C-alpha positions as CSV (number, residue, x, y, z in Angstrom):
1,X,-37.7,26.8,71.9
2,X,-34.0,27.7,71.4
3,X,-33.1,24.0,71.4
4,X,-35.6,23.4,68.5
5,X,-34.1,26.3,66.6
6,X,-30.6,24.9,67.1
7,X,-31.7,21.4,65.9
8,X,-33.4,22.9,62.8
9,X,-30.4,25.0,62.0
10,X,-28.1,22.0,62.4
11,X,-30.4,19.9,60.2
12,X,-30.4,22.7,57.6
13,X,-26.6,22.9,57.7
14,X,-26.5,19.1,57.3
15,X,-28.8,19.4,54.2
16,X,-26.6,22.1,52.8
17,X,-23.5,20.0,53.3
18,X,-25.2,17.0,51.6
19,X,-26.3,19.3,48.7
20,X,-22.7,20.6,48.3
21,X,-21.4,17.0,48.5
22,X,-23.8,15.9,45.8
23,X,-22.9,18.8,43.6
24,X,-19.2,17.9,44.1
25,X,-20.0,14.3,43.2
26,X,-21.9,15.3,40.0
27,X,-19.5,18.0,38.8
28,X,-16.2,16.5,39.7
29,X,-16.4,12.8,40.5
30,X,-19.0,11.9,37.8
31,X,-18.5,14.7,35.4
32,X,-16.7,12.5,32.8
33,X,-19.5,10.0,32.9
34,X,-22.1,12.7,32.3
35,X,-20.0,14.3,29.6
36,X,-19.8,11.0,27.8
37,X,-23.5,10.2,28.2
38,X,-25.1,10.2,24.7
39,X,-28.2,11.9,26.1
40,X,-26.1,14.9,27.2
41,X,-26.2,17.4,24.3
42,X,-24.3,20.1,26.1
43,X,-20.9,19.1,24.6
44,X,-22.4,19.0,21.1
45,X,-24.1,22.3,21.6
46,X,-20.9,23.9,22.9
47,X,-18.9,22.4,20.0
48,X,-21.0,24.2,17.4
49,X,-21.6,27.3,19.5
50,X,-18.6,29.1,17.9
51,X,-17.0,29.2,14.5
52,X,-14.6,26.3,13.7
53,X,-11.0,27.1,13.0
54,X,-9.8,27.0,9.4
55,X,-7.6,24.9,7.2
56,X,-5.2,27.0,5.2
57,X,-3.5,26.5,1.8
58,X,-0.8,29.1,0.9
59,X,-1.9,31.1,3.9
60,X,-5.5,31.4,2.6
61,X,-8.5,29.6,4.4
62,X,-10.2,26.9,2.3
63,X,-12.8,26.4,5.0
64,X,-15.2,28.6,6.9
65,X,-18.2,28.5,9.3
66,X,-21.8,29.7,8.7
67,X,-24.1,30.9,11.4
68,X,-27.4,29.0,11.0
69,X,-29.1,30.6,14.0
70,X,-30.1,27.1,15.2
71,X,-29.3,25.3,18.4
72,X,-26.2,23.8,16.6
73,X,-25.3,27.2,15.6
74,X,-22.3,27.1,13.3
75,X,-21.8,24.6,10.4
76,X,-18.8,24.1,8.1
77,X,-18.4,25.7,4.7
78,X,-15.8,25.0,2.1
79,X,-14.1,27.1,-0.6
80,X,-13.4,25.0,-3.7
81,X,-14.7,22.0,-1.8
82,X,-14.1,19.3,-4.5
83,X,-10.6,20.5,-5.1
84,X,-9.5,20.1,-1.5
85,X,-11.9,17.3,-0.3
86,X,-9.2,14.6,-0.3
87,X,-7.2,16.8,2.1
88,X,-9.8,18.5,4.3
89,X,-12.3,15.7,4.4
90,X,-15.7,16.8,5.9
91,X,-16.9,18.1,9.3
92,X,-20.5,17.0,9.7
93,X,-22.9,17.7,12.6
94,X,-24.3,14.2,11.9
95,X,-21.6,12.1,10.4
96,X,-18.5,13.3,12.2
97,X,-15.1,14.2,10.7
98,X,-12.6,12.8,8.2
99,X,-9.0,13.5,7.0
100,X,-7.6,16.8,8.3
101,X,-10.9,17.8,9.8
102,X,-10.6,14.7,11.9
103,X,-6.8,14.6,12.5
104,X,-6.9,18.3,13.5
105,X,-10.2,18.3,15.3
106,X,-9.0,19.3,18.7
107,X,-7.3,22.4,17.3
108,X,-10.1,23.3,14.9
109,X,-12.8,22.9,17.5
110,X,-11.0,24.7,20.2
111,X,-10.7,21.6,22.4
112,X,-6.9,21.5,22.4
113,X,-5.7,22.9,25.8
114,X,-2.6,24.4,24.1
115,X,-4.9,27.0,22.4
116,X,-5.7,28.6,25.8
117,X,-3.2,30.7,27.8
118,X,-4.9,29.5,31.0
119,X,-5.9,25.8,30.3
120,X,-6.5,25.0,34.0
121,X,-9.0,27.8,34.3
122,X,-10.8,26.4,31.2
123,X,-11.0,23.0,32.9
124,X,-12.8,24.6,35.9
125,X,-15.1,26.8,33.9
126,X,-15.6,24.3,31.0
127,X,-14.8,27.2,28.7
128,X,-13.6,26.6,25.2
129,X,-11.1,28.9,23.5
130,X,-11.6,30.0,19.9
131,X,-10.8,27.3,17.3
132,X,-7.2,27.3,16.0
133,X,-6.0,26.9,12.4
134,X,-4.3,24.1,10.5
135,X,-1.7,25.3,8.1
136,X,-1.0,22.8,5.3
137,X,2.0,22.2,3.1
138,X,0.0,22.3,-0.1
139,X,0.9,24.4,-3.1
140,X,-2.4,25.8,-4.4
141,X,-1.2,26.0,-8.0
142,X,0.0,22.4,-8.0
143,X,-3.3,21.3,-6.5
144,X,-5.2,23.2,-9.1
145,X,-3.1,21.8,-12.0
146,X,-3.5,18.2,-10.8
147,X,-7.3,18.6,-10.4
148,X,-7.7,20.2,-13.8
149,X,-5.4,17.7,-15.4
150,X,-7.5,14.8,-14.3
151,X,-10.5,16.6,-15.7
152,X,-13.1,14.5,-13.8
153,X,-11.5,11.2,-14.9
154,X,-11.0,8.5,-12.2
155,X,-7.6,8.8,-10.9
156,X,-5.3,10.6,-8.4
157,X,-2.2,12.7,-8.2
158,X,0.3,13.1,-5.3
159,X,3.2,15.5,-5.3
160,X,5.9,15.9,-2.6
161,X,9.0,18.0,-2.1
162,X,11.9,15.6,-2.3
163,X,14.2,17.3,0.2
164,X,11.6,17.6,3.0
165,X,8.7,15.2,2.4
166,X,6.2,18.1,2.3
167,X,3.0,17.1,0.4
168,X,2.5,19.7,-2.3
169,X,-0.6,18.2,-4.0
170,X,-3.0,15.5,-3.1
171,X,-5.9,15.1,-5.6
172,X,-8.5,12.4,-6.1
173,X,-11.1,12.3,-8.9
174,X,-14.0,12.2,-9.1
175,X,-14.5,14.3,-6.0
176,X,-17.4,15.9,-4.1
177,X,-18.3,19.0,-2.1
178,X,-17.9,18.3,1.6
179,X,-20.3,21.2,2.4
180,X,-23.3,19.0,1.5
181,X,-22.7,17.0,4.6
182,X,-22.1,19.8,7.0
183,X,-25.6,20.3,8.4
184,X,-28.1,18.1,10.2
185,X,-31.1,18.4,7.9
186,X,-32.7,16.1,5.5
187,X,-30.6,17.4,2.6
188,X,-27.4,16.2,4.4
189,X,-28.9,12.8,4.9
190,X,-29.9,12.5,1.2
191,X,-26.4,13.6,0.2
192,X,-24.8,11.0,2.5
193,X,-26.9,8.2,1.0
194,X,-26.2,9.4,-2.5
195,X,-22.4,9.8,-2.1
196,X,-22.1,6.4,-0.4
197,X,-24.1,4.7,-3.1
198,X,-22.2,6.3,-6.0
199,X,-20.3,3.5,-7.8
200,X,-17.5,6.0,-8.7
201,X,-16.8,6.5,-4.9
202,X,-16.2,10.3,-4.9
203,X,-15.5,10.2,-1.1
204,X,-12.6,7.8,-1.6
205,X,-9.2,9.4,-1.3
206,X,-7.5,7.6,-4.2
207,X,-4.2,9.4,-3.7
208,X,-3.6,8.1,-0.2
209,X,-6.3,5.4,0.6
210,X,-6.4,3.4,-2.7
211,X,-3.7,1.0,-3.8
212,X,-3.2,0.0,-7.5
213,X,-0.8,-2.3,-9.3
214,X,2.0,0.1,-10.1
215,X,3.0,-1.6,-13.3
216,X,6.2,-0.5,-14.9
217,X,6.7,2.4,-12.5
218,X,7.8,-0.2,-10.0
219,X,10.8,-0.9,-12.3
220,X,12.4,2.1,-10.5
221,X,12.5,-0.1,-7.4
222,X,13.7,-3.2,-9.3
223,X,16.5,-1.3,-11.0
224,X,17.6,0.3,-7.7
225,X,17.6,-3.2,-6.0
226,X,19.7,-4.7,-8.9
227,X,22.2,-1.9,-8.9
228,X,22.6,-1.9,-5.1
229,X,23.1,-5.7,-5.2
230,X,25.7,-5.5,-7.9
231,X,23.6,-7.6,-10.3
232,X,24.0,-4.8,-12.8
233,X,27.3,-2.9,-12.8
234,X,27.1,-1.2,-16.3
235,X,24.0,0.5,-17.5
236,X,25.1,0.0,-21.1
237,X,26.2,-3.7,-21.0
238,X,24.0,-6.3,-22.6
239,X,21.9,-8.4,-20.2
240,X,21.2,-12.1,-20.6
241,X,17.5,-11.5,-21.1
242,X,15.6,-13.7,-23.6
243,X,12.4,-12.3,-25.2
244,X,9.9,-13.8,-24.6
245,X,11.0,-14.7,-21.1
246,X,9.6,-18.0,-19.7
247,X,8.5,-17.5,-16.1
248,X,10.6,-19.9,-13.9
249,X,8.9,-23.2,-13.2
250,X,6.2,-22.6,-15.7
251,X,5.4,-22.8,-19.4
252,X,4.2,-19.2,-19.5
253,X,6.1,-16.8,-21.7
254,X,6.3,-13.1,-20.8
255,X,6.4,-10.7,-23.7
256,X,7.0,-7.0,-24.4
257,X,4.9,-4.3,-25.9
258,X,7.5,-3.7,-28.6
259,X,10.6,-5.2,-30.2
260,X,14.3,-4.7,-29.3
261,X,14.2,-6.0,-25.7
262,X,16.1,-9.2,-26.1
263,X,19.4,-8.9,-24.1
264,X,18.8,-5.2,-23.9
265,X,21.1,-3.2,-21.6
266,X,19.5,-1.8,-18.5
267,X,19.5,1.8,-19.9
268,X,17.5,0.8,-23.0
269,X,15.3,-1.6,-21.1
270,X,14.4,1.2,-18.7
271,X,13.8,3.8,-21.4
272,X,11.6,1.5,-23.4
273,X,10.1,-0.4,-20.4
274,X,11.1,-4.0,-21.3
275,X,9.1,-6.4,-19.2
276,X,11.3,-9.4,-20.0
277,X,14.5,-7.7,-18.8
278,X,13.0,-6.5,-15.5
279,X,11.2,-9.7,-14.7
280,X,14.4,-11.6,-15.1
281,X,16.3,-8.9,-13.2
282,X,14.0,-9.3,-10.2
283,X,14.6,-13.0,-10.2
284,X,18.4,-12.6,-10.5
285,X,18.4,-10.0,-7.6
286,X,16.4,-12.4,-5.4
287,X,13.4,-12.2,-3.1
288,X,15.4,-11.1,0.0
289,X,17.1,-8.1,-1.8
290,X,14.0,-7.1,-3.7
291,X,12.0,-7.2,-0.4
292,X,14.7,-5.2,1.5
293,X,14.7,-2.5,-1.2
294,X,10.9,-2.3,-1.6
295,X,10.5,-1.9,2.2
296,X,13.3,0.7,2.3
297,X,11.2,2.7,-0.2
298,X,8.2,2.5,2.2
299,X,6.3,-0.7,1.0
300,X,4.7,-2.8,3.7
301,X,4.8,0.1,6.2
302,X,1.4,0.2,8.0
303,X,2.2,3.2,10.1
304,X,2.3,6.0,7.5
305,X,0.3,9.0,8.7
306,X,0.3,12.5,7.1
307,X,-1.3,13.0,9.8
308,X,-4.3,10.9,8.7
309,X,-3.6,7.3,8.0
310,X,-2.4,6.2,4.5
311,X,-3.2,2.8,3.1
312,X,-0.1,0.6,3.2
313,X,1.5,-0.2,-0.2
314,X,2.5,-3.8,-0.4
315,X,5.2,-6.0,-1.8
316,X,4.7,-9.7,-1.1
317,X,7.5,-11.2,1.0
318,X,6.7,-14.9,0.3
319,X,6.9,-15.5,-3.5
320,X,8.0,-18.3,-5.8
321,X,10.4,-17.3,-8.6
322,X,7.6,-16.9,-11.2
323,X,5.6,-14.6,-8.8
324,X,8.8,-12.7,-8.1
325,X,9.3,-12.1,-11.8
326,X,5.8,-10.6,-12.1
327,X,6.1,-8.6,-8.9
328,X,9.3,-7.1,-10.2
329,X,7.3,-5.4,-13.0
330,X,4.7,-4.1,-10.7
331,X,2.1,-6.9,-11.2
332,X,0.9,-10.0,-9.2
333,X,0.4,-8.8,-5.6
334,X,2.4,-5.6,-5.7
335,X,0.2,-2.6,-4.8
336,X,0.9,1.0,-4.3
337,X,-0.8,4.3,-3.5
338,X,0.0,7.3,-5.7
339,X,1.6,8.9,-2.6
340,X,3.9,5.9,-2.2
341,X,5.0,6.1,-5.8
342,X,5.7,9.9,-5.4
343,X,7.9,8.9,-2.4
344,X,9.8,6.5,-4.7
345,X,10.4,9.2,-7.3
346,X,11.4,11.6,-4.5
347,X,13.9,9.2,-3.1
348,X,15.6,9.0,-6.5
349,X,15.6,12.8,-6.7
350,X,17.0,13.2,-3.2
351,X,20.1,11.0,-3.4
352,X,18.3,7.9,-2.2
353,X,16.8,9.4,0.9
354,X,13.2,8.6,1.7
355,X,11.6,11.5,3.7
356,X,8.5,10.9,5.7
357,X,5.6,12.7,4.0
358,X,3.6,15.2,5.9
359,X,0.7,17.5,5.1
360,X,0.5,19.9,8.1
361,X,3.2,22.6,8.4
362,X,2.0,23.9,11.7
363,X,-1.1,24.6,13.9
364,X,-1.9,28.1,15.2
365,X,-4.2,30.0,17.5
366,X,-6.8,32.1,15.8
367,X,-4.6,35.2,16.0
368,X,-1.8,33.4,14.2
369,X,0.5,32.4,17.1
370,X,2.1,29.0,16.5
371,X,0.9,26.1,18.7
372,X,2.9,23.3,17.2
373,X,5.1,22.7,14.1
374,X,5.8,19.7,12.0
375,X,9.3,19.5,13.5
376,X,12.1,17.3,12.2
377,X,10.9,14.3,10.2
378,X,12.7,10.9,10.2
379,X,14.3,9.8,7.0
380,X,16.3,6.7,5.8
381,X,18.4,5.6,2.9
382,X,16.5,3.5,0.3
383,X,19.5,3.0,-1.9
384,X,23.1,4.1,-2.1
385,X,23.7,7.7,-3.3
386,X,25.7,6.3,-6.3
387,X,22.7,4.2,-7.2
388,X,20.4,7.2,-6.9
389,X,22.7,9.1,-9.3
390,X,22.4,6.3,-11.9
391,X,18.6,6.1,-11.4
392,X,18.3,9.9,-12.0
393,X,20.3,9.3,-15.2
394,X,17.9,6.6,-16.4
395,X,14.8,8.6,-15.5
396,X,16.1,11.6,-17.4
397,X,16.6,9.4,-20.5
398,X,13.0,8.3,-20.3
399,X,11.8,11.9,-20.6
400,X,14.5,12.9,-23.1
401,X,14.1,10.1,-25.6
402,X,11.9,7.4,-24.3
403,X,8.2,6.8,-23.4
404,X,8.0,9.9,-21.2
405,X,8.7,12.7,-23.6
406,X,5.3,14.3,-22.9
407,X,6.6,15.3,-19.4
408,X,9.5,17.4,-20.8
409,X,9.6,21.0,-19.5
410,X,11.8,23.5,-21.5
411,X,14.7,24.7,-19.3
412,X,14.1,22.1,-16.6
413,X,15.7,18.8,-15.9
414,X,12.9,16.2,-15.7
415,X,13.2,12.5,-14.9
416,X,10.3,10.1,-15.2
417,X,9.0,6.6,-15.7
418,X,5.8,5.4,-17.4
419,X,3.6,2.5,-16.4
420,X,0.6,0.7,-17.8
421,X,-0.7,-1.6,-15.1
422,X,-2.9,-4.6,-16.0
423,X,-5.6,-5.7,-13.5
424,X,-8.8,-7.7,-13.2
425,X,-9.5,-11.3,-13.8
426,X,-7.1,-12.5,-16.5
427,X,-5.9,-8.9,-16.8
428,X,-9.2,-8.1,-18.6
429,X,-9.7,-4.8,-16.9
430,X,-9.0,-1.5,-18.5
431,X,-5.3,-0.8,-17.7
432,X,-4.3,1.9,-15.3
433,X,-2.0,4.6,-16.8
434,X,0.8,5.6,-14.5
435,X,3.6,8.2,-14.5
436,X,6.1,9.0,-11.8
437,X,8.6,11.9,-12.1
438,X,10.7,14.6,-10.6
439,X,11.9,18.0,-11.8
440,X,14.6,20.5,-11.1
441,X,14.3,24.1,-12.3
442,X,16.9,25.9,-14.4
443,X,18.1,27.9,-11.4
444,X,17.6,25.1,-8.8
445,X,20.5,23.2,-7.2
446,X,18.3,20.2,-6.4
447,X,14.9,18.8,-7.6
448,X,12.0,20.7,-6.1
449,X,9.1,18.3,-6.8
450,X,8.3,14.6,-7.3
451,X,5.0,13.5,-8.7
452,X,3.0,10.3,-9.2
453,X,-0.1,10.2,-11.4
454,X,-2.5,7.3,-12.0
455,X,-5.5,7.5,-14.4
456,X,-8.1,4.7,-14.4
457,X,-10.1,5.9,-17.4
458,X,-12.8,3.4,-18.2
459,X,-14.0,5.5,-21.2
460,X,-10.8,5.1,-23.1
461,X,-10.0,2.4,-25.6
462,X,-7.7,-0.2,-24.2
463,X,-5.0,0.3,-26.8
464,X,-4.9,4.1,-26.2
465,X,-4.0,3.9,-22.5
466,X,-0.4,4.6,-21.8
467,X,1.3,6.3,-18.9
468,X,3.2,8.5,-21.3
469,X,0.1,9.5,-23.2
470,X,-2.5,10.0,-20.4
471,X,-0.6,10.5,-17.2
472,X,2.6,12.3,-18.2
473,X,1.0,15.6,-19.3
474,X,-0.8,15.8,-15.9
475,X,2.6,15.3,-14.1
476,X,4.2,18.0,-16.3
477,X,1.5,20.5,-15.4
478,X,2.0,19.9,-11.7
479,X,5.7,20.1,-11.9
480,X,5.5,23.3,-13.9
481,X,3.2,24.8,-11.3
482,X,5.7,24.1,-8.5
483,X,8.8,25.2,-10.5
484,X,7.1,28.6,-11.3
485,X,5.7,29.2,-7.8
């Protein structure tokens, strides 16, 4: 009898060992496979079981979480959703995350191990610390000024701090409220279909993800390349620039919007935006030097992240001389995001330095303790400091007495450049109105803000669209907001 009991006990012990071994296999060896299995909803339920961390602007949350009482308990809410949508993106229980909601998801959802004082213990218990916060570089007043300035018209605004690369405003219009996508009900599905089917593309971040022909604002790059190359040595000396200018190797004549451009000095040509002077200047500078300068400003860089990816701005590196002439006035294949053109303006303001743009100042735990900071950002020289000084002089002249007078701010030094970019088949599309600028306050030692504005207003008459008329007042409002903050 005792022998049978021993055998039964040994068999039970063996079963216990087998059970423990299987539990170990499931929970340790195969845990990752089970976690990744689409049929396993535990991770999804845990993800929404606690409030999501917040995205902050000027120290104030522009996001929140609402307790639904359902299995996926908390869903995302947004304060001034359309205003900040190009920055926050959306956090949807069905459609995932975009922009900062995506780039900062580990911190916001509590999945980042740095949020926990005991990360190894969380690995064992599968616990999740409270979601952390993402602190942005945005200036609330500048963001509001840009949004109100566009007034629902298609377009975008980007503003950066020249000395650091901090993004101060990033606005895209028309916009949308990300909150309509937060839940998992039929309303969220209908909103998804409606937003994706909208021909005005309200979910498109035009400031960072849409490229446009930059038109005459690209003349900043062309002028810098010519000055650095020594093609121009005197801003006030006459140039050998016929008007109209016949594109090399063609019978096509390039003209100007107004008179007085024939042989115009660089200063006058820049102030009054003479196409003929700059097209020839680009050809005289040469493709290699134009490409080198454009790329130094940030064109053709496919790795820009702020922290979400930015569409690369492009300057074609294989052009014939006629194409180079057109590219040098911001046409042909030259394309730029508003953020890229804000970087161009910022480089002029900051002595030729191009600072890597960034949107996140730091991430924190829920209580405010810092988890990570932006740290030092790489920079490089796009042009000689002496060239930057001359470019600042030219841009100030544009605002003081040229096509950009609508950007003038009493008591401040403002530099700018207007642009009206043709596009479409045979340039038949409604032109885009551009303005790039920078501003230094009366008591400031250096410029505090650089801005780029593009307006693609299909409701305006073609002849009424100018960068100075439509885009410059928006830039002025944004610069004023920063200077008075």
